[in-house]
C-alpha positions as CSV (number, residue, x, y, z in Angstrom):
1,M,-53.6,-6.2,4.3
2,A,-54.6,-7.8,1.4
3,K,-55.6,-11.8,2.2
4,S,-53.2,-14.6,0.7
5,T,-53.9,-17.6,-1.0
6,K,-55.8,-20.0,0.9
7,A,-54.1,-23.4,2.4
8,T,-54.2,-25.7,4.4
9,I,-52.0,-25.2,7.4
10,L,-50.4,-27.8,10.4
11,V,-50.2,-26.0,13.8
12,V,-48.4,-27.6,15.6
13,D,-47.6,-26.8,19.7
14,D,-48.0,-28.0,23.5
15,E,-49.5,-25.0,24.9
16,E,-53.1,-25.0,23.8
17,N,-53.8,-21.2,23.8
18,I,-51.1,-20.6,21.5
19,R,-52.8,-22.9,19.1
20,E,-56.1,-21.8,19.9
21,T,-54.6,-18.3,18.9
22,L,-53.3,-19.1,16.1
23,T,-56.3,-21.4,14.4
24,G,-58.3,-17.9,14.9
25,I,-56.3,-15.5,13.2
26,L,-55.4,-17.8,10.5
27,E,-58.9,-19.4,10.0
28,D,-59.6,-15.5,10.0
29,E,-57.6,-15.2,6.8
30,G,-59.5,-18.1,5.2
31,H,-56.7,-20.6,5.7
32,E,-58.0,-24.7,6.9
33,V,-56.2,-24.8,10.5
34,V,-55.3,-28.5,11.7
35,T,-53.4,-28.7,15.3
36,A,-51.3,-31.1,16.4
37,S,-49.7,-31.2,20.0
38,S,-46.5,-32.6,19.7
39,G,-44.0,-33.8,16.8
40,K,-45.2,-37.2,17.0
41,K,-48.7,-36.4,16.6
42,A,-47.9,-33.4,13.5
43,L,-45.9,-36.2,11.8
44,E,-49.2,-39.1,11.6
45,Y,-51.8,-36.3,10.7
46,F,-48.8,-35.3,7.7
47,N,-48.3,-39.6,6.5
48,E,-52.1,-38.8,6.3
49,S,-52.4,-35.3,4.6
50,P,-49.6,-33.3,3.8
51,P,-50.1,-29.3,4.7
52,D,-49.3,-26.7,2.7
53,I,-47.7,-24.8,5.9
54,V,-46.6,-25.8,9.4
55,L,-46.0,-24.0,12.2
56,M,-44.2,-25.7,14.7
57,D,-42.8,-24.9,17.9
58,V,-39.3,-26.5,18.6
59,W,-39.6,-27.1,22.4
60,M,-42.3,-29.9,22.3
61,P,-42.5,-33.1,24.8
62,E,-42.4,-36.9,22.7
63,M,-40.8,-35.8,20.1
64,D,-39.4,-31.7,19.1
65,G,-39.3,-30.0,16.2
66,L,-36.0,-30.6,15.5
67,E,-36.2,-33.8,15.1
68,A,-39.7,-33.5,13.5
69,L,-38.6,-31.3,10.7
70,K,-36.3,-33.9,9.7
71,N,-38.7,-36.6,9.3
72,I,-40.5,-34.4,7.1
73,R,-38.3,-32.7,5.2
74,Q,-37.3,-36.5,4.5
75,K,-41.0,-37.2,2.9
76,S,-41.3,-33.5,1.2
77,M,-39.6,-30.8,0.3
78,D,-42.6,-28.9,-0.9
79,V,-43.5,-28.1,2.5
80,C,-42.8,-24.8,3.7
81,V,-41.9,-25.4,7.8
82,I,-41.8,-22.1,10.0
83,M,-40.5,-22.7,13.5
84,I,-41.7,-21.2,16.4
85,S,-39.6,-21.2,19.9
86,G,-39.9,-18.8,23.4
87,H,-36.1,-19.3,23.3
88,S,-34.2,-16.9,22.4
89,A,-31.0,-18.3,20.0
90,I,-29.2,-17.8,17.7
91,D,-27.5,-21.6,17.3
92,T,-31.2,-23.0,17.2
93,A,-32.7,-20.7,14.4
94,V,-29.8,-21.1,12.2
95,H,-29.9,-24.5,12.8
96,A,-33.3,-25.0,11.8
97,I,-32.9,-23.7,8.5
98,K,-29.7,-25.8,7.9
99,L,-32.4,-28.6,8.7
100,G,-34.9,-27.1,5.9
101,A,-36.9,-24.3,7.6
102,Y,-38.5,-21.3,5.9
103,D,-38.0,-19.0,8.3
104,F,-37.9,-18.5,12.0
105,L,-40.3,-16.5,14.6
106,E,-39.6,-16.6,18.6
107,K,-42.3,-16.1,21.1
108,P,-44.0,-14.4,21.9
109,L,-45.5,-13.8,19.2
110,S,-46.3,-11.4,16.6
111,L,-49.6,-12.1,14.7
112,D,-49.1,-9.4,12.0
113,K,-45.7,-11.2,12.0
114,V,-47.5,-14.6,11.5
115,L,-49.9,-13.3,8.8
116,I,-46.8,-12.0,6.7
117,L,-44.4,-14.8,6.8
118,V,-47.4,-17.4,6.0
119,R,-48.4,-15.3,3.3
120,R,-44.6,-14.6,2.2
121,A,-44.2,-18.8,2.6
122,L,-47.4,-19.0,0.1
123,E,-46.3,-16.9,-2.4
124,K,-42.7,-18.6,-2.5
125,R,-45.1,-21.9,-2.5
126,S,-46.9,-20.8,-5.7
127,L,-44.0,-19.3,-7.3
128,E,-41.9,-22.7,-7.4
129,K,-45.4,-24.3,-8.5
130,E,-45.5,-22.2,-11.0
131,N,-41.8,-22.9,-12.2
132,I,-42.0,-27.2,-12.2
133,E,-44.9,-26.3,-14.5
134,L,-43.4,-23.8,-16.5
135,R,-40.2,-26.3,-17.1
136,S,-43.0,-28.8,-17.7
137,S,-44.5,-26.8,-20.6
138,M,-41.1,-25.6,-21.7
139,S,-40.2,-29.6,-21.6
140,Q,-43.0,-30.6,-23.2
141,Q,-42.1,-27.7,-26.6
142,W,-39.2,-30.8,-27.0
143,D,-40.7,-33.6,-27.2
144,I,-39.4,-35.9,-29.5
145,I,-42.4,-37.6,-30.7
146,G,-42.0,-41.2,-33.0
147,E,-42.1,-45.3,-32.5
148,S,-40.9,-46.4,-35.7
149,A,-37.4,-47.8,-36.4
150,G,-35.9,-45.0,-37.0
151,M,-36.8,-43.0,-34.3
152,L,-36.4,-45.4,-31.9
153,D,-32.6,-45.4,-33.0
154,L,-32.4,-41.9,-33.0
155,K,-33.7,-41.9,-29.6
156,D,-30.7,-44.5,-28.1
157,R,-28.5,-42.3,-30.2
158,I,-29.4,-39.4,-28.2
159,I,-29.4,-41.0,-24.9
160,K,-26.0,-42.3,-25.0
161,A,-24.3,-39.0,-27.0
162,A,-25.8,-37.0,-23.7
163,T,-23.5,-38.6,-21.4
164,S,-20.6,-37.4,-22.9
165,Q,-18.7,-34.4,-23.6
166,G,-17.9,-35.3,-27.6
167,R,-19.2,-32.6,-29.9
168,V,-22.2,-33.7,-32.1
169,I,-23.1,-33.0,-36.2
170,I,-26.8,-33.3,-36.5
171,T,-27.3,-33.6,-40.2
172,G,-30.6,-34.0,-41.9
173,E,-33.1,-31.7,-44.5
174,S,-34.9,-28.8,-43.3
175,G,-38.1,-29.1,-40.9
176,T,-37.0,-32.6,-39.6
177,G,-36.5,-31.3,-36.3
178,K,-32.8,-30.8,-35.7
179,E,-32.6,-27.9,-33.1
180,L,-35.2,-30.2,-31.2
181,I,-32.6,-33.0,-31.3
182,A,-29.8,-30.6,-29.8
183,R,-31.8,-29.3,-27.6
184,A,-33.0,-33.2,-25.9
185,L,-29.2,-33.9,-25.9
186,H,-28.0,-31.0,-23.9
187,N,-31.7,-31.8,-21.5
188,E,-30.3,-34.9,-21.2
189,S,-26.4,-33.9,-20.4
190,D,-24.6,-33.3,-17.2
191,R,-24.7,-29.0,-18.8
192,K,-29.3,-29.2,-18.4
193,N,-28.8,-27.0,-15.6
194,K,-26.6,-24.2,-17.3
195,N,-27.8,-22.0,-20.2
196,F,-28.5,-23.9,-24.7
197,I,-27.2,-20.8,-26.6
198,E,-28.3,-21.0,-30.2
199,V,-26.6,-19.6,-33.2
200,N,-28.1,-20.0,-36.8
201,C,-25.5,-19.1,-38.3
202,A,-27.3,-18.5,-41.9
203,A,-29.5,-15.7,-40.4
204,I,-26.4,-13.8,-39.2
205,P,-24.9,-11.3,-42.4
206,H,-20.6,-12.4,-42.3
207,E,-19.7,-9.3,-41.1
208,L,-21.4,-9.4,-37.9
209,I,-21.2,-13.2,-37.1
210,E,-17.7,-12.7,-35.6
211,S,-19.1,-10.4,-33.1
212,E,-21.7,-12.3,-32.6
213,L,-19.8,-15.6,-31.8
214,F,-17.1,-13.9,-30.0
215,G,-18.3,-10.5,-28.8
216,H,-16.4,-7.1,-29.3
217,E,-15.2,-4.3,-27.1
218,K,-16.5,-0.6,-27.1
219,G,-15.6,1.3,-30.2
220,S,-14.0,-1.8,-32.1
221,F,-15.8,-1.4,-34.9
222,T,-19.2,1.3,-36.0
223,G,-21.5,1.1,-33.9
224,A,-20.0,-0.8,-31.1
225,F,-21.1,1.7,-29.0
226,E,-21.0,-0.5,-26.1
227,S,-18.9,-3.9,-25.2
228,K,-20.8,-6.7,-25.4
229,K,-20.7,-11.2,-25.0
230,G,-20.2,-13.1,-27.3
231,K,-22.0,-16.4,-27.5
232,F,-19.5,-18.5,-26.6
233,E,-18.6,-16.6,-23.4
234,L,-22.7,-16.7,-22.5
235,A,-22.4,-20.5,-23.3
236,D,-19.9,-20.7,-21.1
237,E,-20.7,-23.9,-18.8
238,G,-23.3,-25.2,-20.9
239,T,-24.5,-25.6,-24.6
240,L,-23.9,-24.0,-27.7
241,F,-25.9,-25.0,-30.5
242,L,-24.0,-23.7,-34.3
243,D,-27.4,-23.9,-36.5
244,E,-27.1,-24.2,-39.9
245,I,-23.4,-24.1,-39.9
246,G,-22.6,-25.2,-43.8
247,D,-23.7,-21.4,-44.0
248,M,-20.4,-19.9,-42.0
249,S,-18.0,-18.5,-44.1
250,L,-14.5,-19.9,-44.6
251,A,-12.7,-16.8,-42.8
252,T,-15.2,-18.1,-39.9
253,Q,-14.8,-21.4,-40.3
254,A,-11.2,-20.5,-39.5
255,K,-11.4,-18.7,-36.2
256,L,-13.9,-21.3,-35.0
257,L,-11.8,-24.0,-35.6
258,R,-8.6,-22.5,-33.5
259,V,-11.8,-21.8,-30.8
260,L,-12.6,-25.7,-30.7
261,E,-8.8,-26.6,-30.4
262,T,-7.7,-23.9,-27.6
263,Q,-11.3,-22.6,-25.7
264,E,-9.7,-19.2,-25.7
265,F,-10.5,-16.8,-27.9
266,Q,-10.7,-13.1,-27.8
267,K,-13.1,-10.7,-28.7
268,V,-13.5,-8.4,-31.9
269,G,-11.3,-5.6,-31.3
270,G,-9.6,-7.0,-28.1
271,S,-6.1,-8.0,-26.7
272,R,-7.3,-10.7,-23.6
273,N,-7.7,-14.1,-23.9
274,I,-11.3,-15.1,-22.7
275,K,-11.4,-19.2,-21.7
276,V,-14.4,-20.8,-21.7
277,D,-15.8,-24.4,-21.5
278,V,-18.6,-24.9,-24.1
279,R,-20.1,-28.1,-25.3
280,I,-20.4,-28.2,-29.1
281,I,-23.8,-29.3,-31.2
282,A,-23.9,-28.1,-34.8
283,A,-26.6,-28.8,-37.4
284,T,-26.9,-28.5,-41.8
285,N,-29.2,-29.2,-44.2
286,K,-26.6,-29.4,-46.6
287,D,-24.4,-32.5,-47.2
288,L,-20.6,-31.3,-45.3
289,E,-18.4,-33.9,-47.7
290,E,-19.7,-32.1,-51.1
291,E,-18.8,-28.7,-49.6
292,I,-15.5,-30.2,-48.4
293,R,-15.3,-31.4,-52.7
294,K,-16.5,-27.7,-53.3
295,T,-13.9,-26.4,-50.8
296,N,-16.8,-24.5,-49.1
297,F,-16.0,-25.9,-45.9
298,R,-12.7,-27.1,-44.2
299,E,-12.3,-31.2,-44.2
300,D,-10.0,-30.2,-40.2
301,L,-13.0,-28.6,-38.8
302,Y,-15.6,-30.7,-40.2
303,F,-13.7,-33.7,-38.1
304,R,-13.5,-31.6,-35.1
305,L,-17.4,-30.9,-35.2
306,S,-18.6,-34.5,-36.4
307,V,-17.2,-36.7,-33.2
308,V,-20.3,-38.0,-33.0
309,P,-22.8,-37.3,-36.1
310,I,-26.7,-38.1,-36.0
311,H,-28.4,-38.3,-39.0
312,V,-32.4,-37.2,-38.2
313,P,-34.9,-39.3,-40.9
314,P,-37.3,-37.3,-43.0
315,L,-41.1,-38.0,-42.3
316,R,-41.4,-39.3,-45.2
317,E,-38.9,-42.0,-44.2
318,R,-41.1,-42.8,-41.2
319,K,-45.1,-42.2,-42.0
320,D,-45.7,-44.6,-39.1
321,D,-44.9,-41.5,-37.0
322,I,-47.8,-39.2,-38.6
323,P,-50.7,-40.2,-36.7
324,L,-49.1,-39.9,-33.3
325,L,-47.5,-36.7,-34.2
326,V,-51.2,-36.0,-35.5
327,E,-52.1,-36.4,-32.4
328,Y,-49.4,-34.9,-30.4
329,F,-50.1,-31.7,-32.5
330,L,-53.9,-31.1,-32.3
331,K,-54.0,-31.5,-28.3
332,N,-51.3,-29.3,-28.0
333,F,-52.8,-26.6,-30.3
334,A,-56.1,-27.2,-28.7
335,A,-54.6,-26.1,-25.2
336,Q,-52.8,-23.5,-26.5
337,Y,-55.8,-21.5,-28.0
338,G,-58.3,-22.8,-25.6
339,R,-60.1,-25.1,-27.8
340,K,-61.6,-28.2,-27.3
341,T,-59.2,-30.7,-28.8
342,K,-60.3,-31.7,-32.4
343,K,-60.4,-35.2,-34.1
344,I,-59.8,-36.4,-37.7
345,S,-61.0,-38.8,-39.5
346,K,-59.6,-41.5,-40.7
347,S,-59.7,-40.0,-44.9
348,S,-57.9,-37.0,-43.4
349,L,-55.2,-38.8,-41.8
350,D,-54.7,-41.7,-44.5
351,A,-54.6,-38.1,-46.5
352,L,-52.0,-36.7,-44.6
353,I,-50.4,-40.2,-44.2
354,N,-49.7,-40.7,-48.3
355,Y,-48.5,-36.9,-48.4
356,D,-44.7,-37.0,-48.8
357,W,-44.4,-33.9,-46.8
358,P,-41.5,-31.6,-48.1
359,G,-41.3,-29.2,-45.2
360,N,-41.3,-32.1,-42.9
361,V,-42.4,-32.4,-39.5
362,R,-42.5,-28.1,-38.9
363,E,-45.0,-28.6,-42.6
364,L,-47.1,-31.1,-40.5
365,K,-47.0,-28.6,-37.7
366,N,-48.4,-25.8,-39.3
367,T,-50.8,-27.3,-41.3
368,I,-52.2,-28.7,-38.0
369,E,-52.3,-25.8,-36.6
370,R,-54.3,-24.2,-39.5
371,F,-56.1,-26.7,-38.9
372,V,-57.4,-26.0,-35.5
373,I,-57.5,-22.5,-36.3
374,M,-59.7,-22.6,-39.2
375,N,-61.5,-25.8,-39.0
376,T,-65.1,-24.7,-36.9
377,S,-66.1,-28.6,-36.9
378,D,-65.4,-31.1,-34.3
379,V,-63.9,-33.8,-36.8
380,I,-61.0,-32.7,-39.6
381,D,-63.0,-33.8,-42.4
382,V,-60.9,-34.8,-45.8
383,K,-62.6,-32.2,-47.4
384,V,-60.1,-29.4,-45.5
385,V,-57.3,-31.6,-46.6
386,P,-57.5,-31.3,-50.5
387,S,-54.3,-30.0,-51.2
388,F,-53.0,-33.9,-49.4
389,R,-54.6,-36.2,-52.3
390,V,-51.8,-35.8,-54.4
391,T,-50.2,-38.9,-56.8
392,K,-46.7,-39.0,-58.5
393,T,-46.5,-36.5,-61.3
394,D,-46.5,-38.2,-64.8
395,Y,-44.2,-36.7,-67.0
396,A,-44.4,-39.3,-70.3
397,G,-48.3,-38.3,-70.0
398,F,-47.4,-34.7,-71.2
399,K,-48.0,-34.0,-74.7
400,T,-44.9,-31.1,-75.3
401,L,-41.4,-31.6,-73.3
402,R,-42.0,-27.6,-72.7
403,E,-45.3,-29.0,-70.3
404,A,-43.3,-32.0,-68.9
405,R,-40.6,-29.1,-67.9
406,E,-42.4,-26.9,-67.0
407,Q,-44.4,-29.1,-64.7
408,F,-40.9,-30.5,-63.2
409,E,-39.9,-26.6,-62.3
410,K,-42.5,-26.4,-60.7
411,D,-42.6,-29.2,-58.8
412,F,-38.8,-28.8,-58.0
413,I,-39.3,-24.8,-56.7
414,M,-41.6,-26.0,-54.4
415,K,-40.3,-28.9,-52.9
416,K,-37.5,-26.1,-52.1
417,L,-39.5,-23.5,-51.2
418,Q,-41.0,-25.7,-48.7
419,E,-37.7,-27.3,-47.2
420,N,-36.8,-23.9,-47.1
421,N,-39.3,-22.8,-44.8
422,W,-40.8,-20.3,-47.8
423,N,-37.5,-19.0,-47.5
424,V,-37.1,-17.1,-51.5
425,S,-33.7,-16.0,-50.8
426,K,-32.0,-18.9,-48.9
427,T,-34.2,-20.7,-51.8
428,A,-32.3,-18.6,-55.0
429,E,-29.1,-19.2,-53.1
430,E,-29.2,-23.1,-53.1
431,L,-30.9,-23.8,-57.0
432,D,-27.4,-20.9,-57.9
433,I,-29.7,-18.4,-59.2
434,E,-30.6,-14.5,-58.5
435,R,-33.6,-14.0,-56.1
436,S,-35.0,-11.3,-58.8
437,N,-35.0,-14.4,-61.3
438,L,-36.1,-16.8,-58.8
439,H,-39.6,-14.3,-58.5
440,R,-40.4,-14.1,-61.9
441,K,-40.2,-17.9,-62.3
442,M,-42.2,-18.2,-59.2
443,K,-44.9,-15.6,-60.8
444,S,-44.6,-17.2,-64.1
445,L,-45.5,-20.8,-63.0
446,G,-47.9,-19.5,-60.3
447,I,-46.7,-20.0,-57.3
448,E,-47.6,-18.1,-54.1
449,T,-45.8,-18.0,-50.7
450,P,-48.6,-18.6,-48.1
């Protein structure tokens, strides 16, 4: 057999020959073994130095194994406890498992079975540790960094809103971290152990959005080769995050409104009502009140969604947070790429603080990642951030109207492209021009996508 992960194992039995036998085979496997002759002595050792695994007899003087198990579980739920008994009693085994034992062994002991059970217990412990570390690393992905007045107010609103079941609409420019806020609301709510399902309403073609949200039955349309659950059904008892809600078509808005009112829907091509319990969080970078005036967004849906409105401030309005964000991203990308954490010079940091960041935190994050990848020295110096030594354009300083207009167009288009994460199609739609025209304009102005 392959050897198991090495561990510290506490063997508890009032029979010396059992302790010696188990010690021998476990040490042969490379484990560190300590022993105790009673439940009371086991607890004394446990209080000083908790082991990875406990092998413990049920029937012992002073304090039996079941009583000792109760005490161990009060102190720690991490340690795997395997109970041993020479009395073949199903009731005792069941009671031990209910008290938190990992498994149960009968005397006379099969040494092979002991080793197999120890190996499985260690694998379980290792898997649980990996899951804890994974959850920790995943939660760090959604850390909300910032101590400015605006961010402290935002965090306070998140905590208050999270404990309710009220629908939330998150507004803010592209790149400000609206998804981050949505995940924080979910993670702080009583639905945190259920699904968080995200739908980007702008990324899904209008003809497919209903199938994406509500699912479809087999054969309901061309290409529907099998039945499919929609996002609402997948998010049952959890949270559904509707990102870029302002890009949803009016027809889909009408169907969404009915679902919000009844918490029921039918799949595309279906006839059966499906009832769900879903909390809705929506987000947009558009001014929905303006979209309502333009008849692009339903007013009744807006009021349904905006029970709790939360606005995420742009990075240029919370520049006090830039040093914290820079330090956070430097550490995270250094760990991600297996490199030493770089430092940043004061002049470089000043350049980053003085920049307006039209792409907000997303642009800053991408910039720091580029610094970590491309900069070979331990210190990021101002010479590697020349693009951030910027000043406000003085259009009055141009000699001709044409020059001033071209510079303004270049600045304006650059800002919109950065706000839309360099998505040309989306920027063209926002600027109300054809995509091909925007490409020609970019080429004439010397604008290149990264």
